[in-house]
Each structure stands twice: as structure tokens, then as C-alpha cells.
N, C-alpha and C positions, 0 to 999 in steps of 0.2 A: 374213451372219444380225445381228442384234443382239444376242441374244447373246453374241459373239465380244467385243462392244467393253468389258466389263468383266473387271480382273482379279484383281478379289478372290474372295477362294473365299467364293460365295454361288449360291442355287438362280439357271438362267437365264432368260431371259425366256418367257414366255408368249406369241403361239406360238414357239416353236423348237425344234423344226424347224418347228411351226404347225398344232395340229390342226383352226383353223377354217377354214385357204385349202382344206381337201378336199374341206370338203362342198361340194353342188351347189351351183350360185347361186342358182339356182331356192329354195331352199329355206330362206335364209340368212335371210330377210324373216318368213316365217309361220312359223318355231319359237317354240315357247309356253313361258311360264313362264319361269325364269333362263335358261335357253340362250338362250332368243328374246332376254328383256333385254342380252343383251351381246353377241348375232350380229347383230340389226337394227342399235342405231349403228355395229360396228363393218361391216356392208353397206354404209353410208351415208357409210366413212370415217372417222369420228368416234372410234373410238378405236382407235389405233394399237398400242401395245405392253402387255401383264398381264405383273404380275412378281407373287408368280414363279410358278418353273415347276409346283407344286402348285396354282395357282388352277384348273389343267387340269378337277380332278374339286373339290377345296372350293371355291370360288368360285358357279358355278351350282349347289348345294347351299347354300352360305348366302345366297346371291338367291332363292332359289324362294319364293315367299311361296304357296302351294302345297301346300307341308307340315304335316302336322296338327301344330300347336302351334308356327309357325314364327313367329317374330314380324321387323319389320321393323330392315333393317340402316341403318348412316349413313355416310356418304359425307362428305368434305369433299374444299377445292380453296383455296389459297390465292391471296390479292389483293396484294401492296404496294402499300403510298399512297404511290409515288414521285412520283405526280401526284394532281389532284385530282380525277380523271373516269377513269372505267372508257372502253377504246375496241376498235373489233372485235376484236383480239387477245384481248381477253380475255374476249368473247363464247363462242367456239367452248367452252373451259373451263365457262362456262354453261348451255352448250345439253347438254353431259354431264350437269349436275346437273340439267339438268332432268327427262330422261330419265331417271334414277333416282327421282328425285320421282314423274313419275307412274305408275312402275311400285309403288310403296307406300312407297318407303324414304325413310327422313327425311334431309337433307342439308343440309350447315352451309359457309356461305362467310366461309372467313375470312378478315378484313382484318389485314393486318400491320403493326400499327402499332409494334410493337416491331423486327421483323427489318428492315422500311424504314431505320432509322437506320443497319445494318450492309449494307446493299447487297448483292444476289445477283449475284457472281462470273457464273451462267451465260448460257451464250451471250456472252458480252461481250468484247471485247478490251480493253474499261479500267475502270478504278471507274468509281464513277458520282457523280455530284457531292452533294457531302456536302450534309444537307439539317438545319435546326433542328430542334429538338424541337416546337417551337412548330407548323411549316411539315407537319410528319409529321401531329400531331394536327386542323392542319386538313384535310388530304389524306386522313386516316381517316376525319372524319366525314365528308366528301366521297361516300368511296367505298360506307362504309354506308349513307348514301340512298340513290346510286344502285343501290345490290345491291336494297336491298326496293323501290324504284321497279319495279325490273325483274320483280323477283317475283310483286309483286303485277296488275304488266300482265300476265304468265303465266297466275296462277290467275285473272283479270275475264276475260281475252279468248280465250283457248284451252283451258279445260276440257272435256275428254272424257267427263263421265261420271260414269267410273271415281272410286273414293278415293284421295287423294296422298297421300303423306308432308308431311311438317314443311321447313319452306324454313327456315333460322337463322341470323345474320348474329352472326358474333363477334370479338372484336379480341383480339390474342396478346398486347398492351400488358395485358390486365385478368391475366393471369399473370404476363408478365416483371417486371411492375413491384415483383412483390411479394418476386423473388430478392431475393437476397446475392451477388455476384460468386462472393466464395472456397467460400461454401457452394455457391454449381451449378457452378461446376468438381471442387469435391471429390465431389459425390454426381455428379455427371451424365457429369464430364470421362474420370471414370477407367475408360469402357465405350467409347467409343471410341480406336480404334489410328489412332494417323498413319500407316500404312503402306497403311494402307485410304483412310484421309482424300486422301490425297493422291494417289494410283491414280485419284481420279474426273478427268474428258477435262476435265469446267470448269476442275479444280483445275491440271492437268498443260499447258492453256492458255497461261491464265495465268504461270503460273509463267514460261513461256519465250519471254512476251512482254515487250517491253521497259519497261515500266512496272511487269511483277512482279503481287503482291498482295499488298493488305491481310491483315494478322492479323482483321481485323474482320470484312472477306468470304470468310475462311476459316473463319473462326467462325461462318459463315451456315448450313450445315449442318448443326450440331451443334445449332444453334435451332430450324431447319425440322423434324427429328429428332423432337425434346423435343416442340413443336404436336404432332405425330402422337400420340406420348405420352401426353400431357395429354389428346388428345380419345379416344385409346382409354380412358384411365383412368378419365375423367369423362362420356361419351357413348357408350360401346360402341362408334365409330368404330372401323369392321376395314379400311375402302377410301380411298386419297389417288391421288384427279386432279388432274392436272397437265399444263403442255405438256412438249412431247417431248425440251424441255431440262432437265426437271425430275426426269429416270428419275434421277442421282445422289442426290438429294435423294432420292428417296422410298426409295433404298434404302439409305438413313444411319439411315432412319426405323423401314425394317421393322427392319434389323442392333439398334436400340436395343431398340425392342420382342421381338422376339426375348428377346436377350439376359437380358432381365429380367423377362420376363414367361414364354417358353418357349411365349407362343401364336404364330400366322402373322396377320398381318395381308398388305395387298393394295394393287396400284402399277395405275395404270390412266392410259395419257398421251393425252394429244390430240394431235393434228399442228398445226406450228406456219405461223399465213397469213403469207404472204410476195404484196410486191409483185411487177409485173411484170420487178423485177431479179433477183429473187430474194433482196432484204433482209427481215427479218421486219420484219415491221408495228407499229410501236409507236411510243412518247414518242422512245424512245434515238432513232433509226432518224428521228426529222423526219419521219415519212411519217404518223403515226397521224389513225386514223378515231374521232373520239371521240363517246363515246354521253350525253356533256352537252349540252343542249341549248344552251346558252352558248358552250359551244365546239362545237359542229358542230351547223346546226337541223336539224332533220325532212328538208329540204329537202333538205339538202347531202348529208345521211344518204343517201334515197331515190334520188340521181344517182348517188351511189358504187354504189349495186346496179346501177342501170339501164345503165349503162354496162360493167357485166363483159363479155368480150367471149363470144361460145357457146363458146370451147372451152375457161369455168371456169364456166362460168354453171346447167350440169345437178352439178356438185360444189359448187356454193355451196349450191343448193339442196336437197343433202342435208345439208351442216354447218348451216346457220343457218335453218332452216326443219325445222318441226314435221308437213310433209304426208309425208303416207303414200307411201311407194316407187316402189307403182302409179300414183296422180298425179303424181308427178312424172317417171315415163315416159311418160305420155300427154300432159303439159304439152311434153315435147320431139318428141313426135311431130308433135303440130301444129306447134311451130317449124321443122318441117321443109316447110311446105307452105306456111307462109307466115312465111318469116324476118324478113319486113320491118315485120313486129307487134311485133317484140323482146317476144310472152308472158313468154319467163319468165327475163327480167330483171326485169320490173315484177309480175311475183307475189310474183319473189326481195326486190326492196325492197320491194312494200308487207308482205308477212309480216314483214322486220326491224325494217321502220319502226314496226309497230302495235306489237312486242313491245318496244321502247327508248321509245316514245311515247306508246303508245297510239294509242286510234283518233281520238284528237283528232290527235293529231301527224300523223297519215297523212292526216288530210285537209286538213291544213294545209301537207302536201306535194303534195299533189296540186293543193288549190290556186296554191300558187307555182310549180308545172311548166304549168297552165295559163295563166297570166298569166306568165310569163317567154317559155314558147316557144310560145306556141298563142295570144296578143297578145290574150286573153278578158278583155272588159272587166267582163266578169261576175261572173270570178276577183278581180280589182281592186277591183271595190266591195265587197266582202265580207269584205277582207280588212283585218287588225288591225294596228296600227301594227308592234306586235315583227313578225308578217309581214312588210312590208314593209321591214322593215329588214334581215330575218334576208336573205330575198328577194336586197336589194338591197345587198350589205355596202360595199360600194364607193360606195358613191351618197351625195352630199351631203343630208342629211337638213335642213328648216329648218320652222318652225312662223311663219308671216305672217300677219298681220291683215288680213282682206279688206275692202277698202275702195270703195265704190261709184265705180263705172266703174272701175276695175282693167284694166288691158289685157295683151294678151298681152306685148306691151314689157317694159309696170311688171313684170308677173311675171318673166321670164327677169333683169331688170336686177335686180332685188329677192331673186332666188336668187340672185347672181353666177355666171349660167350663160353668159351671155354678156359680150363686155366694150362697152364704155361707145364713143358714138359710133354711127358708120355705118358701121361693120364689124358691130357687134351684129343693125345693121339691118339689114343685106343678109342673114346668116345667116339668118333667119327669112322673107323675101322667097323668099331661091331655094329653098327648102325645108327647110332642114336644120336645122329643130325641129318636135315633137309634142307632143303633151299628150295623156297616157290613150292613147296607142298612134294615135292619127291628126294628121296631119299639120298646122302651122300656117302658114300664107303673109302672112296681113294682119296687122302688128304692131301695126296700133291696135285689131283683135278687142277686144269688152269681155268676158271671162268670163262664161259662160254654167252654170248649174249644171245638173249633170247631163250637162253634156256635159267641159266642162274642169273641174270637179270636182262629184266624186263624189260620191255619197249618203254615205258615211261622211268626209265632208270633207278628202278626200285630191288631192293631182295630181299624176301623173308623168312628169315633162320629161323629154325626152329629147333632148336636144345630137348631131346627128353620129349616128356608129352605136354606142358609145361610151359617153360620157358621162350618164348618170342624176341626174337631182334629185330625192327626195321633199320635196314641201311639203303642210304639214298646215298646213288652212287655218281661225282660231282666228275666233270673233264670228259664224258665217254668219247 
């Protein structure tokens, strides 16, 4: 049971033994009000652990917008800018925030512009590489923009006609930059007990590791606890959302706030998404699928989800999309009849890509898919230079002037696609060259607009099975 993991004298996790898991499965998605708000994401597998046990009664009442005189609550989740882009691992926590926002509550996405300088030890076997203050600031700005883009796409493309809460992006550097170290330790540090901090599993694991744990990393949970306290005082925030590896930090925040105010706050965790090998998806593990277009294109994001196996696609539809559970059940039933169509994978990929990159990004991903996997000339003709570069990242990109009488042989040589001399000539005559998915065998053929050169002034040159060259023709 989750409650057995913690050694400090603190309230147990909810459910422990677990109220919600005894409710009939068919009712979990249909319960209304706050209880439905909590159970619907839990039925999707999105909400994992709840803290503390008093949440079984207090949290549903707190979140019930139907009660007379009730007001929106505030929920927050933190994102440390250790990189310049969010990734798929962050998306799950964002989906949790969106569920609260859609239920009429206000949500805060907190960028850790200060805490990123320390490095969160949770779930890590060794310390993070140190980042300069300038790099953290640049990363924080990038994450701020990324979070705002996702919130805007959510509001624009997934509205359901109900009044939603607000979505706010903050940076904890705003308040930590005003703190003096000695004053902070004197006023805040006295409320934390060393025995309790040392008992956290994340701390225990690091202390037993060969590298050990730095004082900066050890102090991370104190700063995260203070974040919760600051947001509670300033914004009335009473719920923190985080990955399951953040539970220890959430507990620290609960204890700190309860000591200072006597009030109860609450924590909810979301599961960690892992690769097929069981590794956590993220920057540190080297397997991140980024949400920034410059790092992972809409096409690559789309293909990541299209390639999901049948044994995980239903879970991902529940976690990463806002589709109603009955609709997901229907999609999976159709899949049983026609698995070759990969309907659930395509719907999953479309929903996620639209949320991350907007309708324009989804259209781009579909064009790239048609051009690459279905040899669609029509798709190639309407693709932009950016899309082509994203689609063929390993391809050489050249800008060439189209001279009168330019031949297939001239094109291949000017693009450095074939060797000089007879060998390059034979590569064409023997059928090893295609332009825009059409095989060419006459080296002396003059390029024809509309056939070898598309309407957008591009040519896709392919040598053999894998070598791609993109040519942008100038002065057509």
C-alpha cells in the first residue's frame, strides 16, 4: 500500500485502504460534482495517489462548485526549466491541470526558475549537471512560452461550452530572488525537522548512492514546500499536482503549511510515463519526446503516438486526450474488428498533436505522413520548406538556380547526390534515382515544371533507398 512508504508521523495517503477502488466501475465516470471531478480522472488512470487521508471528505467538498456560496479553488503544478522545452512526460501533469480548469477551478503552472538552480533529486541516481543562471533564465522563458501555447490551444480547440477556470503561468524566481539566505533559513528553516527530511525515500536513495547528495539538492524539498506555502498565502492554492516521484516534496509542503497556518492542503500525483524498457521518459534519460517544434516536429510527435502498441494505446487515450471514456471504449471496440487500420493510434496521435501544435501542426503532420509513407505528390506540392526540413531531417537541403536546359544528371551532380564520372551516370540509367517519387532513367532528360519541379519550387531527390536530397529552385 502507498501509505506504508512513509516513515514520518504524517497522515496516510488516500486511498489507503482506498475508498474509490471499491466503487462500481461503471459509476466512476458518471458521478457528478466534485466527486466526479476526482473519480473521472482516476478512472482514466490520471490521478494516482491523494494526500492526506482527510481528503476523502474534505477535498470533494472543497472542489464542489455546486454548493451554495462555493468559489473556485486553485491547483498548481511545478515544472523545472532544466531544459528549454517541455516533453511528453510533462504533458500528463498538464492534462491533470486541464481537467481541473475544465471543472471551473483556477490552475497555476509554476516554472521553477529558482529551484532549477538546485536540481530536484527525486527519482534520480545522481545529481543534475549544473546550469548557469543565464541558461536557467533562458530555459524558464522558453517553458513559459510553451505552457502558454498549450493553454491557448486547449482553450481554442477543446472548448466544451462550460465556464472554465483560469490558467496562469508563474515563475518562483519572482519571490525567491527577494529572499536573503540567512533570513530565509531563520524564518523558514526552523519549521523543518532534519529527521523527517532525511526519511524521504528520494533522499535515502541518494545518500546510499556512490555519489551521495549535495546540500543544494537536499534543500530542494524545502524550497518546493515554500512554493506551496507562498501560493497558498497569495493565491489561496490548496492543491498541488505532481508526478508520483514528487510525493515526498508534496508532503513537505503539506507539513510546512499545516505547522504555520493549521490549515490542510492536498496533494495529488499522476503516474510517470515510461518507455518500453521501463525508463522514465524525459531529458535525463535521453529519450524525451519534446513539445517544442524545433526539437520534435509535429510529424515526429504524431508518429510517436501512431507507433504505440495495442497494449498501451487505450491507456494513452485515457491519459493524453480529453475524449469521453465511452467514446474511447467505442474506438477500442472498432479496433477489435479492424486492427489493421490502427484507428486508436491515429486518433491518439491526432488529439495530442492538435493540443501541442494546434490544428496547423496536425495538418502539417498529416501532410508529412502522406508524403513519406504514401508517396503523395499532392502532399509534397503543398509542403513548406520548414515541413520538408522537418520531415527529412537527415536530408541535404540545397538552393539551386534553375538554368535553361538543366538535366537530371546536372541536378544530381549539383546536389552532390552522385559521384562524378561513369559511375554516377550508371546510377541513373540503372534506376537508382527518383525525383518526387518518380523513377528517372535518362540522365539527359531536361527537368519539367510540374513533374520534376513541383508548384512550390521544390524537388525531392532520392538516391537508392535511403539517401534524400531536398532542392529549392530559385528564379523559376
